[in-house]
C-alpha positions as CSV (number, residue, x, y, z in Angstrom):
1,M,0.8,-16.9,-18.7
2,D,2.7,-20.0,-17.9
3,E,1.5,-22.5,-15.4
4,R,2.6,-21.4,-11.9
5,D,2.2,-24.7,-10.1
6,E,4.1,-26.5,-7.4
7,A,6.9,-27.5,-9.8
8,W,7.3,-23.8,-10.7
9,F,7.5,-22.9,-7.1
10,D,9.9,-25.7,-6.3
11,A,12.2,-24.4,-9.1
12,L,11.9,-20.8,-7.8
13,F,12.7,-22.0,-4.3
14,R,15.7,-24.0,-5.3
15,A,17.1,-21.2,-7.4
16,H,16.6,-18.2,-5.1
17,A,15.8,-19.2,-1.5
18,A,19.4,-19.1,-0.4
19,A,20.0,-15.6,-1.8
20,V,16.8,-14.4,-0.1
21,Y,18.0,-15.9,3.2
22,R,21.4,-14.3,2.9
23,Y,19.8,-10.9,2.1
24,L,17.7,-11.1,5.2
25,Y,20.4,-12.6,7.4
26,R,22.6,-9.6,6.7
27,R,19.8,-7.3,8.0
28,A,18.1,-9.3,10.7
29,P,20.2,-12.4,11.6
30,R,18.0,-13.6,14.4
31,D,14.8,-13.6,12.3
32,A,16.2,-14.3,8.8
33,E,14.9,-17.9,8.6
34,D,11.3,-16.8,9.5
35,L,11.5,-13.8,7.3
36,A,12.8,-15.8,4.3
37,A,9.9,-18.2,4.8
38,E,7.5,-15.3,4.8
39,V,9.0,-14.0,1.5
40,M,8.6,-17.4,-0.1
41,T,5.0,-17.6,1.2
42,V,4.3,-14.3,-0.5
43,A,5.9,-15.6,-3.7
44,W,3.5,-18.6,-3.6
45,R,0.5,-16.5,-2.8
46,R,1.3,-13.9,-5.4
47,R,2.8,-16.3,-8.0
48,A,0.9,-14.7,-10.8
49,D,2.6,-11.3,-10.0
50,V,6.2,-12.7,-10.1
51,P,7.7,-11.5,-13.4
52,E,9.2,-14.1,-15.7
53,G,12.9,-13.7,-15.9
54,A,13.1,-11.2,-13.0
55,E,12.2,-13.5,-10.1
56,L,15.1,-12.6,-7.9
57,P,14.7,-8.8,-8.0
58,W,11.0,-9.3,-7.3
59,L,12.0,-11.5,-4.3
60,Y,14.5,-8.9,-3.0
61,R,11.9,-6.2,-3.3
62,T,9.4,-8.4,-1.4
63,A,12.0,-9.1,1.2
64,G,12.5,-5.4,1.7
65,F,8.8,-5.0,2.4
66,V,8.7,-8.0,4.7
67,L,11.7,-6.7,6.6
68,A,10.2,-3.2,6.9
69,N,6.9,-4.7,8.3
70,H,8.9,-6.9,10.6
71,R,10.8,-4.0,12.0
72,R,7.6,-2.0,12.6
73,R,6.0,-5.0,14.4
74,H,9.0,-5.5,16.6
75,T,10.0,-2.1,17.8
76,A,8.1,-2.1,21.1
77,V,10.0,0.2,23.4
78,P,9.0,1.2,26.9
79,I,7.7,4.7,26.7
80,A,10.2,5.9,29.2
81,D,13.0,4.8,27.0
82,A,11.6,6.2,23.7
83,S,13.4,9.1,22.1
84,G,11.9,11.5,19.6
85,E,14.5,10.5,17.0
86,V,14.0,7.9,14.4
87,D,16.6,5.2,14.1
88,D,16.7,4.4,10.4
89,G,20.1,2.8,10.4
90,D,20.6,-0.4,8.4
91,P,21.8,-3.3,10.5
92,A,23.8,-4.5,7.5
93,D,26.2,-1.6,8.2
94,V,27.3,-3.4,11.4
95,V,28.7,-6.2,9.4
96,V,31.1,-3.9,7.7
97,A,34.4,-4.3,9.6
98,D,36.3,-1.4,8.4
99,D,35.7,1.7,10.6
100,E,36.3,4.1,7.7
101,V,33.8,2.4,5.4
102,R,31.3,2.2,8.2
103,A,31.8,5.9,9.0
104,A,31.4,6.8,5.4
105,L,28.3,4.7,4.9
106,A,26.8,6.2,8.0
107,T,26.8,9.6,6.4
108,L,24.7,8.4,3.5
109,S,21.0,8.3,3.3
110,P,19.2,5.0,4.0
111,R,18.4,4.8,0.3
112,D,22.0,5.3,-0.8
113,R,23.2,2.6,1.7
114,R,20.5,0.2,0.4
115,I,21.5,0.7,-3.2
116,L,25.2,0.3,-2.5
117,L,24.7,-2.8,-0.3
118,L,22.4,-4.4,-2.8
119,H,24.9,-3.8,-5.5
120,A,28.0,-4.8,-3.5
121,W,26.7,-7.6,-1.3
122,E,23.9,-9.1,-3.4
123,G,25.4,-8.5,-6.8
124,V,22.3,-6.7,-8.0
125,G,22.7,-4.3,-10.9
126,G,21.1,-3.1,-14.0
127,E,17.6,-4.2,-14.7
128,E,17.5,-6.2,-11.4
129,L,18.4,-3.1,-9.4
130,A,15.7,-1.2,-11.2
131,A,13.2,-3.9,-10.4
132,V,14.2,-4.0,-6.7
133,L,13.9,-0.2,-6.4
134,G,10.8,0.0,-8.5
135,I,12.2,2.5,-10.9
136,S,13.5,2.6,-14.5
137,R,16.8,1.1,-15.6
138,G,18.1,4.6,-16.2
139,G,16.9,5.7,-12.8
140,A,18.6,2.8,-11.1
141,D,21.9,3.4,-13.0
142,A,21.8,7.1,-12.0
143,A,20.9,6.3,-8.4
144,L,23.8,3.9,-8.2
145,S,26.2,6.4,-9.7
146,R,25.0,9.1,-7.3
147,A,25.3,6.8,-4.3
148,R,28.8,5.8,-5.3
149,A,29.8,9.5,-5.7
150,R,28.4,10.3,-2.3
151,L,30.3,7.4,-0.8
152,A,33.5,8.5,-2.4
153,A,33.0,12.1,-1.2
154,A,32.1,10.9,2.4
155,W,35.2,8.6,2.4
156,A,37.5,11.4,1.3
C-alpha cells in the first residue's frame, strides 16, 4: 500500500473537496461546510480504506452516510407536530426549477432520485456510480437505466 501521509491527504483535499462540498450543498445548504469537513475527517481517519483511483466515489458514498447521520441527528420535532409518515424526500429536488421535472422526480423512489441526481448533477457514472452505490458496475448500469426509464414514464 502506498504511503497515506499528509501530502497524500492534501492532494486528495485539493482534488475533491469542492466536489464533496457541492454534493452536500445541494442536499443540505445550511450545513454543507460542516458536513464536508466531516467527510474529509473520515477520509483522513480511514485513509487506508480509500481505494486508489476511486477516491471521489468513495468520498460521495461517505458523504451520503454523513448526510444520513446528520439528518437523523437533526430531526427533532415536537411530539405534537409529529406525523406517522416518513418524509424521505431529497432536498436536492427543491433545486430543480421545472415543475414538470420536479413532479416526475417526486414519483420516483428515493434510490432512483439519488441515482439520477448523482449522474446528472455530479457527473457520476460507470465504475464511480457502482462504487457510490456499493454494487457492481453491471448493477449500477442497470439501476441507472431503470431509473431513467421510470423518470421517462413518470414524465409522460
